[in-house]
C-alpha positions in Angstrom: -117.9 177.6 260.9 -119.6 181.1 260.7 -121.9 183.5 258.6 -122.6 187.0 257.6 -126.3 187.3 257.9 -126.4 190.3 255.9 -123.4 190.6 253.3 -122.1 188.3 250.3 -118.4 187.2 250.1 -117.2 185.6 247.2 -113.8 184.2 246.1 -111.4 183.4 243.5 -108.5 181.5 243.0 -105.2 182.7 241.4 -103.0 179.9 242.9 -102.8 176.8 245.1 -106.2 174.9 246.3 -109.2 176.5 248.9 -111.8 173.9 250.2 -114.7 175.4 251.3 -117.3 173.5 254.1 -120.8 174.0 253.9 -123.6 172.6 256.1 -124.5 170.4 253.5 -120.8 169.5 252.0 -117.5 170.7 251.3 -115.9 172.2 248.1 -112.4 172.2 246.3 -111.7 175.8 244.5 -109.1 174.9 242.3 -107.1 178.1 240.5 -109.1 179.1 238.4 -112.8 179.2 240.5 -114.7 181.1 242.2 -117.1 180.5 244.9 -119.7 183.0 246.1 -121.0 182.7 249.4 -124.5 184.7 249.8 -125.2 186.4 252.6 -127.0 184.1 255.8 -124.7 181.3 254.5 -123.2 179.1 257.0 -119.5 178.8 256.1 -115.7 178.7 256.3 -113.0 177.8 254.2 -109.2 176.4 254.5 -106.0 176.5 252.6 -104.7 173.0 250.9 -102.1 171.6 250.3 -99.4 175.0 250.2 -99.9 178.4 249.9 -102.5 179.7 248.2 -102.9 183.0 246.5 -106.7 184.4 245.8 -109.1 187.8 245.5 -111.7 188.0 248.1 -114.2 190.1 247.6 -115.7 191.6 251.2 -118.4 194.4 251.9 -117.4 197.1 254.0 -119.0 195.6 256.5 -116.9 192.6 256.5 -113.3 194.4 255.9 -114.6 196.5 258.9 -114.9 192.5 260.5 -111.9 191.2 259.0 -109.7 194.7 260.5 -111.2 194.3 264.0 -110.9 190.7 264.3 -106.7 191.6 263.6 -106.6 193.7 266.0 -108.8 191.4 268.8 -107.5 188.2 270.6 -108.8 185.0 269.3 -110.6 184.4 272.7 -112.5 187.5 272.0 -113.8 187.0 267.7 -117.0 185.4 269.2 -117.7 189.6 270.8 -116.9 190.9 267.8 -118.9 189.0 264.9 -122.3 190.5 266.2 -121.0 193.8 266.3 -121.0 193.3 261.8 -124.3 191.0 261.5 -122.1 188.5 261.7 -122.0 184.9 263.7 -119.6 182.1 265.2 -121.3 179.0 264.9 -120.9 175.9 267.3 
């Protein structure tokens, strides 16, 4: 799981299915579903059962985070998150 302390995030599933995990449980989002994650909410998500297409609504800070993560070895991701008011949770 991870958290963005200052940024909201939202997904709208176009095709397929996403599963979101929160401290209080899981949400399965099928095509046509929108999931909003307010700032400060620990979460993660994954595709379920095959290809999935979705729209993700991000702030500029989260877009920059993703851009840096794409150019950083996975083992160093924990060092990147704090630069963007975010954290990977144990």
